[in-house]
Structure formats: structure tokens, C-alpha cells
Backbone bond lengths (Angstrom), bond angles and torsions (degrees), N, CA, C in turn:
res aa  C-N    CA-C-N  psi(-1)  N-CA   C-N-CA  omega(-1)  CA-C   N-CA-C  phi
1 Q - - - 1.446 - - 1.547 108.55 -
2 F 1.324 115.93 159.62 1.459 121.34 -178.00 1.555 107.94 -132.60
3 V 1.302 114.06 146.17 1.464 120.77 173.43 1.530 109.15 -127.13
4 P 1.335 117.88 128.26 1.456 118.44 173.37 1.516 112.01 -74.46
5 E 1.305 116.85 132.04 1.487 118.75 -179.54 1.517 108.35 -146.29
6 R 1.313 114.71 112.50 1.442 122.27 177.56 1.554 113.11 53.11
7 G 1.265 115.49 45.22 1.466 120.49 176.25 1.491 116.42 85.12
8 I 1.320 119.45 3.39 1.447 121.27 177.31 1.524 106.28 -129.72
9 T 1.373 116.09 164.88 1.439 120.05 175.27 1.519 107.94 -108.57
10 L 1.347 114.63 142.71 1.444 122.56 178.18 1.525 109.35 -116.81
11 A 1.307 116.74 126.24 1.431 122.86 -176.35 1.511 109.83 -89.94
12 Y 1.354 117.55 138.20 1.472 120.12 178.96 1.509 111.10 -155.56
13 D 1.278 116.02 159.10 1.448 123.53 175.45 1.539 108.94 -124.57
14 V 1.335 116.23 151.20 1.413 124.03 174.82 1.515 109.91 -126.74
15 A 1.318 118.20 136.29 1.435 122.39 -179.64 1.544 109.94 -145.99
16 G 1.320 117.81 156.78 1.418 121.24 174.86 1.508 113.85 76.38
17 T 1.357 113.39 174.02 1.444 121.33 173.43 1.543 108.33 -144.79
18 G 1.331 114.50 159.24 1.477 119.99 -179.14 1.476 113.35 116.25
19 G 1.314 114.29 167.28 1.455 118.50 -178.24 1.498 112.35 -126.29
20 P 1.343 116.40 163.22 1.484 123.03 -2.17 1.514 111.23 -72.72
21 P 1.306 119.13 152.84 1.448 120.86 173.85 1.487 112.24 -64.23
22 M 1.309 117.73 153.76 1.471 123.41 -179.34 1.517 109.71 -130.89
23 I 1.353 115.96 144.49 1.438 120.92 174.41 1.535 108.30 -129.42
24 F 1.322 114.91 135.06 1.465 119.75 -175.21 1.502 109.59 -114.89
25 V 1.365 115.13 133.96 1.493 120.49 -172.39 1.553 107.54 -126.79
26 H 1.316 113.79 126.15 1.456 121.07 -173.87 1.515 113.73 -80.26
27 G 1.319 116.06 177.24 1.451 123.16 -178.07 1.540 114.83 -95.61
28 W 1.329 115.13 -174.45 1.439 124.66 -179.46 1.541 111.95 -58.59
29 C 1.322 115.94 126.00 1.501 122.33 175.51 1.532 110.26 63.61
30 C 1.310 118.70 27.74 1.463 122.32 173.79 1.500 109.29 -118.96
31 D 1.328 118.02 -164.64 1.447 123.52 176.85 1.513 109.91 -149.94
32 R 1.314 116.97 -175.82 1.468 119.91 -172.51 1.529 113.93 -66.15
33 S 1.339 117.12 -17.74 1.475 119.72 176.45 1.461 113.07 -68.12
34 S 1.332 118.98 -18.33 1.482 122.13 -176.41 1.528 112.78 -72.58
35 L 1.310 116.41 -9.58 1.512 121.67 174.23 1.523 112.40 -118.08
36 A 1.344 114.70 22.09 1.443 119.68 -178.70 1.528 113.77 -58.65
37 P 1.340 118.67 -40.61 1.510 117.04 -179.93 1.544 112.12 -63.52
38 Q 1.293 117.30 -32.06 1.473 119.47 178.73 1.544 109.40 -77.83
39 A 1.314 117.55 -42.38 1.489 120.29 -177.64 1.531 109.59 -63.55
40 S 1.315 117.97 -43.80 1.500 118.94 179.74 1.469 112.40 -69.22
41 H 1.342 118.54 -34.98 1.434 120.74 179.18 1.538 112.86 -65.73
42 F 1.319 114.11 -48.67 1.456 119.38 -174.61 1.505 114.42 -80.21
43 A 1.371 117.21 -15.94 1.487 121.08 176.89 1.537 109.96 -68.47
44 A 1.317 117.53 -11.44 1.489 118.56 176.33 1.482 113.01 -68.68
45 G 1.339 117.67 -20.95 1.454 120.79 -179.10 1.514 116.76 -141.32
46 H 1.360 115.33 5.92 1.449 120.47 -177.88 1.516 111.60 -140.65
47 T 1.307 118.40 153.08 1.446 119.94 166.17 1.527 106.50 -75.10
48 V 1.351 115.83 124.39 1.454 122.28 -174.82 1.496 111.08 -120.84
49 V 1.347 114.17 133.28 1.463 118.94 177.75 1.531 108.27 -120.55
50 T 1.281 117.80 133.42 1.482 121.77 170.46 1.517 108.10 -122.93
51 L 1.303 118.06 148.06 1.435 123.45 -176.62 1.505 112.02 -141.51
52 D 1.336 114.02 160.54 1.428 122.12 169.56 1.512 109.41 -102.08
53 L 1.339 118.06 119.38 1.471 120.87 176.86 1.535 110.25 -60.99
54 R 1.313 114.36 158.06 1.467 119.15 176.11 1.506 109.87 -52.68
55 G 1.348 114.65 141.76 1.473 118.74 -179.85 1.472 114.56 82.47
56 H 1.359 118.25 -4.79 1.447 122.00 -174.00 1.522 109.67 -127.74
57 G 1.354 115.48 152.66 1.467 119.43 173.70 1.495 115.21 55.10
58 E 1.295 118.65 -130.42 1.424 123.03 -178.19 1.517 113.34 -95.07
59 S 1.316 118.80 4.40 1.483 121.29 178.38 1.514 111.04 -80.24
60 G 1.330 114.65 165.49 1.445 120.82 -179.56 1.502 111.82 -65.22
61 V 1.321 116.20 157.66 1.459 122.24 -176.41 1.534 108.68 -121.96
62 P 1.319 117.65 84.51 1.480 119.55 176.98 1.528 111.33 -67.40
63 E 1.292 116.73 147.87 1.464 120.64 -179.88 1.522 108.94 -65.18
64 P 1.320 117.89 133.79 1.475 119.11 179.74 1.516 110.32 -63.88
65 G 1.327 113.55 141.76 1.455 122.54 177.00 1.507 107.81 -166.35
66 P 1.312 117.59 -179.01 1.447 119.42 -176.22 1.523 112.46 -57.34
67 G 1.307 116.01 119.76 1.449 122.76 176.91 1.518 116.87 81.08
68 V 1.307 119.38 -7.99 1.461 122.16 -170.57 1.529 111.86 -64.16
69 Y 1.351 114.93 -35.74 1.503 119.78 -177.88 1.515 110.62 -115.60
70 D 1.319 119.41 21.56 1.441 122.61 176.11 1.550 110.09 -57.60
71 V 1.307 116.73 147.23 1.471 121.82 179.57 1.536 110.58 -54.96
72 T 1.328 115.62 -42.15 1.461 118.73 179.27 1.529 114.78 -63.04
73 V 1.365 114.34 -31.85 1.465 120.36 174.58 1.505 110.69 -69.78
74 L 1.318 117.53 -40.69 1.473 120.67 175.01 1.524 110.11 -62.00
75 A 1.316 118.45 -37.16 1.430 122.05 177.07 1.534 109.54 -64.54
76 D 1.298 118.68 -40.39 1.484 123.48 174.35 1.502 108.89 -53.84
77 D 1.332 116.55 -46.92 1.459 121.06 -176.99 1.528 111.98 -63.49
78 V 1.360 115.52 -41.11 1.472 119.49 179.82 1.525 109.90 -61.01
79 L 1.313 115.24 -45.38 1.477 118.54 179.93 1.483 113.88 -67.08
80 A 1.376 116.15 -32.19 1.445 120.79 176.39 1.527 111.03 -64.99
81 V 1.292 115.39 -39.90 1.489 120.34 178.67 1.530 108.76 -67.37
82 A 1.335 116.34 -42.71 1.481 119.64 178.49 1.563 109.97 -56.46
83 R 1.333 117.63 -44.39 1.454 121.51 178.56 1.523 109.98 -62.16
84 A 1.337 115.48 -48.18 1.497 118.28 -176.64 1.517 110.42 -62.23
85 A 1.307 117.55 -31.73 1.475 122.40 -178.50 1.544 111.41 -84.40
86 G 1.322 117.01 -0.80 1.472 121.09 -179.39 1.467 113.06 72.35
87 V 1.324 120.12 29.33 1.417 124.39 -177.22 1.548 109.66 -106.09
88 S 1.316 115.06 122.24 1.456 119.78 -177.09 1.524 109.81 -104.01
89 T 1.319 116.29 131.03 1.469 123.70 177.80 1.519 113.53 37.72
90 P 1.354 116.20 67.91 1.466 119.31 -178.85 1.472 113.26 -75.12
91 V 1.325 115.70 165.90 1.469 122.77 160.58 1.516 106.66 -78.05
92 L 1.275 120.92 126.56 1.432 125.09 -175.75 1.552 108.78 -105.87
93 A 1.286 115.87 125.73 1.503 121.36 173.71 1.522 107.73 -118.27
94 G 1.314 115.54 120.45 1.473 120.31 -177.81 1.526 110.42 -128.57
95 H 1.331 112.55 141.04 1.465 119.98 177.65 1.530 109.31 -102.12
96 S 1.330 117.62 130.02 1.441 123.20 173.91 1.528 112.12 55.25
97 L 1.324 119.82 -113.41 1.448 122.27 173.25 1.534 112.28 -51.86
98 G 1.326 114.35 -40.44 1.514 118.27 -179.00 1.523 111.49 -62.31
99 A 1.324 117.61 -28.41 1.451 120.73 175.91 1.542 111.31 -66.74
100 L 1.353 117.34 -36.53 1.417 121.46 178.67 1.540 109.78 -69.09
101 A 1.327 116.50 -42.41 1.434 117.44 174.62 1.548 111.82 -61.33
102 G 1.322 115.25 -36.81 1.483 119.33 173.20 1.490 112.50 -61.02
103 L 1.322 117.17 -41.79 1.461 119.35 179.66 1.532 110.72 -62.86
104 A 1.357 115.23 -40.40 1.472 117.29 177.79 1.540 112.37 -61.09
105 C 1.355 114.57 -34.46 1.471 119.08 175.18 1.528 111.30 -71.12
106 A 1.314 117.31 -40.46 1.481 122.20 -177.14 1.501 111.04 -63.44
107 A 1.362 117.46 -27.15 1.426 122.75 -179.87 1.524 112.27 -78.75
108 R 1.349 117.90 -5.07 1.462 121.28 178.42 1.522 108.11 -104.11
109 P 1.304 117.74 116.65 1.447 120.53 -177.28 1.566 111.13 -55.82
110 G 1.318 115.25 131.69 1.468 121.35 177.42 1.463 117.58 78.30
111 A 1.345 119.25 1.27 1.485 120.81 -174.51 1.519 110.05 -77.11
112 I 1.349 117.42 -45.11 1.466 122.14 179.99 1.522 106.78 -134.65
113 R 1.363 117.49 168.05 1.441 121.20 -179.50 1.513 113.43 -108.78
114 G 1.299 117.84 -10.67 1.486 122.11 177.81 1.475 108.64 -168.42
115 L 1.339 117.17 157.26 1.455 122.63 -177.77 1.509 112.42 -133.10
116 V 1.278 118.76 126.11 1.429 125.64 173.32 1.522 108.91 -111.23
117 M 1.311 117.32 120.24 1.489 122.30 179.29 1.519 107.57 -107.33
118 I 1.300 117.03 116.22 1.449 122.14 -178.32 1.537 108.37 -101.11
119 D 1.315 115.20 110.17 1.498 122.60 -172.14 1.525 111.28 36.46
120 P 1.330 114.97 69.84 1.451 117.20 -171.76 1.530 112.00 -67.68
121 A 1.349 116.19 152.13 1.425 124.44 170.21 1.526 110.02 -60.44
122 P 1.326 120.57 168.83 1.452 119.46 -172.24 1.514 113.69 -56.36
123 I 1.270 114.98 128.69 1.494 124.79 174.92 1.499 110.30 -112.36
124 T 1.317 115.76 -55.04 1.470 122.06 -177.67 1.522 113.74 -109.33
125 N 1.322 116.82 -3.95 1.416 121.74 -177.21 1.536 110.06 -90.60
126 E 1.318 118.18 94.35 1.461 121.54 -174.17 1.514 111.66 -69.59
127 R 1.319 119.35 -29.40 1.450 122.35 178.49 1.535 110.17 -62.03
128 V 1.310 118.09 -47.75 1.428 122.53 -178.85 1.574 111.13 -69.89
129 K 1.326 115.20 -38.02 1.479 118.24 174.82 1.532 110.25 -58.49
130 A 1.338 116.88 -43.35 1.460 119.70 178.45 1.543 111.03 -63.55
131 F 1.322 117.20 -37.81 1.454 120.89 177.26 1.500 110.62 -62.52
132 F 1.335 119.37 -40.77 1.445 122.21 176.34 1.533 111.12 -60.33
133 R 1.320 115.92 -47.70 1.480 119.64 -179.48 1.532 109.99 -63.00
134 D 1.317 117.93 -41.71 1.444 121.09 -177.86 1.531 111.89 -70.55
135 S 1.318 118.42 -24.15 1.446 121.96 -174.05 1.514 112.61 -91.57
136 A 1.297 117.64 -8.29 1.471 120.22 -176.90 1.527 113.50 -55.40
137 G 1.326 115.80 -42.49 1.464 119.09 177.18 1.511 114.87 -62.80
138 L 1.347 116.69 -36.73 1.455 119.86 176.42 1.535 111.44 -66.29
139 V 1.348 116.05 -38.50 1.439 120.32 178.78 1.501 110.30 -65.36
140 R 1.336 115.72 -42.75 1.497 120.32 179.53 1.505 112.02 -58.50
141 A 1.336 117.72 -31.81 1.413 121.43 -178.29 1.552 112.65 -93.91
142 D 1.294 117.52 6.02 1.439 123.55 -172.56 1.546 112.10 -86.09
143 E 1.330 115.04 62.32 1.469 120.14 -175.53 1.535 112.06 -64.05
144 D 1.327 117.46 -35.19 1.497 119.30 -176.59 1.526 111.30 -90.98
145 G 1.313 117.55 -1.51 1.487 119.89 177.90 1.521 115.63 78.54
146 S 1.345 117.08 6.60 1.454 120.09 -173.30 1.512 112.18 -70.08
147 W 1.355 115.91 -38.39 1.461 118.84 -179.88 1.551 109.07 -64.08
148 R 1.351 114.55 -45.62 1.456 117.83 179.96 1.487 112.89 -64.95
149 A 1.351 116.57 -33.40 1.436 119.60 175.97 1.557 113.65 -63.95
150 D 1.345 113.13 -42.45 1.477 118.75 177.02 1.550 110.91 -65.69
151 F 1.311 114.66 -42.31 1.505 118.20 178.57 1.528 109.48 -65.46
152 G 1.318 118.05 -39.06 1.459 121.33 -178.26 1.489 112.06 -63.01
153 T 1.342 118.18 -34.27 1.439 119.19 -178.32 1.556 112.09 -62.83
154 T 1.330 117.08 -24.49 1.460 120.23 -179.73 1.540 111.90 -72.78
155 M 1.338 117.28 -13.00 1.458 120.69 -174.70 1.554 112.30 -89.58
156 F 1.316 116.57 -5.95 1.461 118.70 -173.18 1.521 111.17 -116.32
157 L 1.331 115.79 146.31 1.448 120.78 165.95 1.511 110.47 -80.38
158 P 1.294 121.39 159.69 1.458 122.68 176.95 1.526 111.40 -57.74
159 T 1.327 116.47 -28.72 1.451 119.74 -179.06 1.512 114.64 -87.75
160 D 1.308 118.85 -2.69 1.462 122.22 178.46 1.521 108.96 -74.89
161 T 1.317 116.38 111.35 1.457 119.17 -179.05 1.547 112.98 -128.86
162 A 1.289 118.42 -10.57 1.465 121.31 -171.89 1.562 111.30 -67.88
163 C 1.329 116.85 -34.04 1.447 117.51 -170.34 1.529 113.36 -138.40
164 R 1.315 119.09 4.16 1.461 119.85 -174.15 1.539 114.58 -52.16
165 D 1.313 116.00 -53.49 1.489 119.55 -174.81 1.490 110.65 -64.45
166 R 1.333 117.25 -43.08 1.503 120.84 -178.72 1.530 110.36 -63.59
167 I 1.324 118.03 -43.67 1.473 120.40 -178.41 1.477 109.44 -67.19
168 M 1.328 117.59 -43.56 1.464 119.64 -178.53 1.496 112.80 -62.96
169 A 1.354 117.22 -38.14 1.437 120.95 174.61 1.511 113.23 -64.25
170 G 1.327 115.11 -36.30 1.452 120.83 -179.73 1.522 112.05 -67.58
171 F 1.325 117.51 -32.09 1.491 120.28 177.80 1.540 110.84 -57.25
172 R 1.289 115.26 -34.16 1.492 119.70 -177.56 1.519 113.26 -78.96
173 R 1.342 115.78 -17.37 1.497 117.11 -176.36 1.535 112.46 -79.29
174 V 1.329 117.13 -21.58 1.443 119.60 176.45 1.552 108.23 -83.11
175 T 1.351 116.89 134.34 1.433 118.48 -176.70 1.519 112.06 -63.69
176 P 1.336 118.42 146.50 1.474 119.66 178.72 1.515 114.39 -53.92
177 P 1.313 120.69 -43.87 1.466 119.15 177.53 1.519 114.87 -57.53
178 V 1.368 116.00 -40.80 1.479 118.72 179.70 1.524 109.20 -72.53
179 A 1.325 119.44 -43.38 1.455 121.92 178.88 1.540 110.80 -57.18
180 A 1.363 115.19 -42.19 1.439 120.34 178.61 1.530 112.11 -64.76
181 A 1.347 115.71 -45.65 1.448 120.06 -178.21 1.525 111.12 -61.42
182 V 1.340 116.77 -39.73 1.437 119.18 -179.17 1.528 110.12 -72.49
183 M 1.316 119.03 -38.14 1.463 120.57 176.29 1.536 110.39 -61.99
184 Q 1.312 116.96 -42.88 1.452 121.57 177.55 1.571 109.03 -60.54
185 A 1.294 115.77 -42.50 1.460 120.20 -178.60 1.543 110.52 -65.22
186 M 1.294 116.79 -39.22 1.493 117.33 178.90 1.541 109.89 -65.56
187 G 1.306 116.71 -38.45 1.463 118.59 178.87 1.492 113.67 -70.03
188 E 1.299 118.20 -23.83 1.482 121.21 -179.73 1.496 114.09 -93.07
189 F 1.346 117.48 -17.57 1.463 117.71 -175.88 1.517 112.59 -71.01
190 D 1.327 116.11 135.21 1.492 120.55 -179.77 1.526 107.15 -89.51
191 G 1.354 114.09 78.84 1.444 117.63 -178.32 1.514 113.58 -68.53
192 A 1.335 117.14 -30.21 1.456 119.19 179.28 1.504 111.74 -65.44
193 A 1.326 116.98 -37.35 1.462 119.64 177.55 1.512 110.66 -68.44
194 A 1.353 117.25 -40.56 1.483 121.23 177.65 1.474 109.09 -61.90
195 L 1.347 118.66 -43.02 1.462 121.33 -179.90 1.537 112.56 -62.37
196 R 1.332 114.79 -37.86 1.472 118.34 178.40 1.526 111.11 -66.93
197 R 1.337 116.74 -25.96 1.501 119.53 -178.11 1.538 111.80 -89.75
198 A 1.316 117.24 -10.54 1.469 120.66 -177.01 1.526 109.22 -65.02
199 T 1.335 113.84 131.57 1.489 118.35 177.74 1.506 112.77 -116.47
200 V 1.366 116.64 7.81 1.446 121.46 175.79 1.526 110.80 -103.21
201 P 1.329 117.39 160.66 1.465 117.87 175.95 1.556 111.97 -60.19
202 V 1.319 115.36 137.69 1.470 120.15 -176.90 1.567 108.67 -127.86
203 L 1.326 115.41 134.77 1.434 123.57 172.83 1.502 108.14 -121.53
204 S 1.365 116.72 132.88 1.469 121.63 173.83 1.496 108.32 -117.71
205 I 1.319 117.98 123.55 1.453 124.07 -179.32 1.528 107.32 -110.17
206 G 1.323 116.90 105.96 1.434 120.74 -179.81 1.527 111.24 -83.97
207 A 1.337 116.15 160.08 1.442 120.19 175.08 1.541 107.91 -99.18
208 A 1.330 118.67 -157.19 1.460 120.77 -173.80 1.540 112.91 -59.17
209 H 1.341 115.48 -39.15 1.449 119.45 -177.87 1.539 107.96 -130.69
210 P 1.332 118.95 77.20 1.464 120.62 -176.98 1.476 112.15 -62.14
211 V 1.375 115.82 139.29 1.494 119.16 -177.99 1.493 110.84 -79.13
212 N 1.341 120.20 -19.14 1.445 123.00 176.56 1.539 108.57 -108.30
213 S 1.340 116.38 130.29 1.495 118.03 179.87 1.541 107.90 -76.31
214 A 1.359 112.36 144.97 1.489 117.82 177.90 1.512 109.50 -59.08
215 A 1.338 120.67 -37.25 1.449 121.14 -177.96 1.524 111.56 -64.81
216 D 1.386 116.32 -39.73 1.486 118.08 177.81 1.513 112.96 -67.88
217 L 1.333 115.77 -36.43 1.439 118.54 178.46 1.544 109.63 -66.96
218 R 1.281 118.06 -40.61 1.491 121.08 -178.83 1.516 109.49 -69.43
219 Q 1.298 118.62 -31.43 1.455 120.12 177.86 1.524 109.97 -64.52
220 A 1.355 115.95 -38.17 1.451 118.35 179.65 1.527 111.66 -79.30
221 C 1.339 117.47 -27.65 1.452 121.05 -175.69 1.529 106.55 -145.32
222 P 1.358 118.49 87.99 1.476 120.66 -176.52 1.526 114.28 -56.73
223 A 1.334 117.70 -27.81 1.473 118.37 -178.92 1.500 114.55 -86.54
224 I 1.275 119.64 2.00 1.450 122.69 -176.91 1.501 111.64 -61.28
225 T 1.348 118.48 144.20 1.453 123.49 172.24 1.503 108.29 -97.99
226 I 1.312 119.07 131.83 1.455 123.82 -177.23 1.537 110.50 -113.63
227 G 1.322 117.01 129.66 1.463 121.69 172.96 1.541 109.55 -131.05
228 Q 1.329 116.57 167.60 1.438 121.60 179.47 1.500 108.73 -153.33
229 T 1.362 114.11 129.68 1.461 118.49 178.39 1.516 111.94 -81.66
230 V 1.319 114.83 160.67 1.476 122.51 -179.43 1.515 109.29 -112.04
231 G 1.361 114.37 129.83 1.470 118.56 172.39 1.500 117.01 80.41
232 A 1.326 117.51 28.93 1.466 121.29 178.75 1.489 111.50 -151.30
233 G 1.311 117.05 146.67 1.449 123.36 176.15 1.525 110.94 -84.97
234 H 1.319 115.16 -150.53 1.446 122.69 -168.70 1.544 112.54 -59.64
235 F 1.319 117.32 -31.43 1.469 120.71 -178.83 1.530 110.53 -95.08
236 N 1.325 113.69 50.02 1.468 118.57 -177.04 1.541 113.29 -62.96
237 Q 1.334 115.91 -25.37 1.481 117.73 179.83 1.532 111.07 -67.92
238 L 1.327 117.99 -18.79 1.479 123.01 176.47 1.515 112.24 -99.89
239 E 1.322 114.64 -36.62 1.488 119.16 -175.98 1.548 110.32 -76.83
240 V 1.340 117.54 -42.53 1.449 120.59 -176.26 1.534 108.24 -131.82
241 P 1.317 117.76 60.68 1.486 120.27 -174.53 1.503 113.61 -59.18
242 D 1.335 118.12 -33.50 1.470 120.58 -177.25 1.522 108.75 -62.42
243 Q 1.355 117.92 -40.74 1.456 120.55 176.69 1.477 113.84 -62.32
244 V 1.358 116.89 -46.03 1.428 122.67 -178.47 1.532 109.86 -65.51
245 N 1.336 117.92 -45.98 1.435 120.93 -177.94 1.530 112.64 -63.96
246 A 1.335 116.18 -37.05 1.478 120.08 179.43 1.516 110.52 -67.13
247 M 1.348 118.58 -38.74 1.426 121.95 178.02 1.527 111.27 -64.17
248 I 1.347 116.42 -43.93 1.448 120.59 178.42 1.511 110.80 -61.88
249 E 1.342 116.29 -43.50 1.447 120.31 178.67 1.543 112.59 -58.30
250 K 1.305 113.89 -45.44 1.470 119.76 -177.52 1.545 108.94 -67.75
251 F 1.304 117.73 -38.36 1.482 122.05 177.61 1.519 110.27 -62.03
252 L 1.297 116.61 -45.98 1.484 120.70 177.52 1.506 111.17 -59.63
253 A 1.331 116.73 -40.49 1.466 120.81 -178.55 1.511 113.74 -68.55
254 V 1.357 116.57 -45.00 1.481 120.38 -175.48 1.518 112.17 -75.68
255 T 1.324 116.76 -22.10 1.465 119.21 178.46 1.492 112.81 -96.39
256 G 1.294 117.98 3.21 1.500 120.93 179.52 1.491 113.39 75.40
257 L 1.346 119.14 21.63 1.444 121.83 -177.98 1.534 112.44 -102.17
258 S 1.325 117.18 5.59 1.468 118.42 -171.87 1.533 113.31 -84.20
259 G 1.358 117.30 -6.35 1.470 118.18 178.97 1.507 110.94 -120.18
260 P 1.329 118.46 173.86 1.453 123.52 179.20 1.520 112.33 -57.93
261 R 1.340 116.88 138.95 1.473 120.37 175.97 1.551 108.09 -138.07
């Protein structure tokens, strides 16, 4: 399905029934298929929405410009899709970039009812945020995809085999100007401030080498729940989906979000 939003179309799918509704948001240079194991698992008992962010997958590709790919704009798109799908105040689960978009939603009172961050992009790690900002020019010039390929290799453990080839191919499908604009936006987004403003339950599930330290996340949000998967790199939702799904289920149960509201 598609929803027109501010001159572009946003592609999304809806599956399942039940509450609370859930919306899944993918990471940088990926698409809605990268959270398929979670969407299919939770559709057994929830209304589940997956979407392609602007510039990704089957969604429209607006020309990069000031603010066009800001994290807060991506959050606007996520909430527009939720409205179009008839989903009210969903639990949002986002991977990497999607976790930042989720944080921007969580900082808006009444927008969502819970946030799951799956190996989130840098929130409190200023060194990595600076690297993202400094690398935007290299990504913009990455016509052959070689920079993104080299960068992508840092996201996997040697034992990660379930999704490596598919993810690496997907990196090249996003145009260099869009990939650069989104990387710049991740580096500029004040995730720590958004996390401090969040008033909904938050779970962060790190991978083997999380970019944000648990201590820093707790300093910004003392009530946050921290988890970490075993035996998987950045794409832990694809490599070890059973671990990720179990943590999300437990989080929903202990926070009172597992039933209709």
C-alpha cells in the first residue's frame, strides 16, 4: 500500500490483528524486509505495520536538501503511515536509523506508547556521530558503492551469514545523495535529548558491539531497559531473530503493553 505524504509516496504493509498495534522501522540503506522476522512473529497477535522510509525501498525519493531527510522528518513519515494504516499510538520498534526515528516519536507526547530500539545508531556516542557527519561527503561521492561496502563490513561478525549478501546489495540500491543525507542527519540528530524527553517505556537491544554504552543510555533515561544479543553483529534482528523477538515479548509483558489498550 502507498500513502501520499508531502508530495512523496510512502510504501507500507499491514498484517495481523490485535493490540497493541506495532510499527517496525528499518535502518540506513535498508527497507521494510529487514524486519520481516519480527513483523511475521508479532503479526500472530498484533496489528503490524512495516514501511519503507523516504528514499528507501519502494517509497518516493525526494531530492536531498536542507531538512528533507532529517530524523524528525522521517519520524513525521512514520506517524503519517501509522495514521493511514488506522493504527493509533503504536509500539514502535526501530533498527539502527529506525531507532532514531522512534526516539523522535517518543519525544512527542502521545505519539507512540512504547519504543524498542534494536542496535540503535549513535545516540550518546559523540565520536561516532562526528564520524557520520564527516563521512557524508564520502558517501555522496560513492558512485560505485565501494565506501558503503567497506563500511558495511564493519557491521558484521565473521559468523554472520544469514543476511550479509542481501544487506550489502541493498546498500548500493539507495542513491549516494540520499545515503549521504541520511548519514548526515543521523550525525546531527540530538538523540540524547530526545531520549531524556521520552515518557514511554523504552527498550534498547544491543548487538555484539553496541555503539551506545548502557551507562550512557541509562544516564539519559534511568528507566530504560537494556538487552544484548549473543552471537550477532549489527543486524541481530536477522541473524538471531528468536533472541530479539523474545526480548521484545518480555518487554511488552513487563511494561503492561502486551494486551489491547
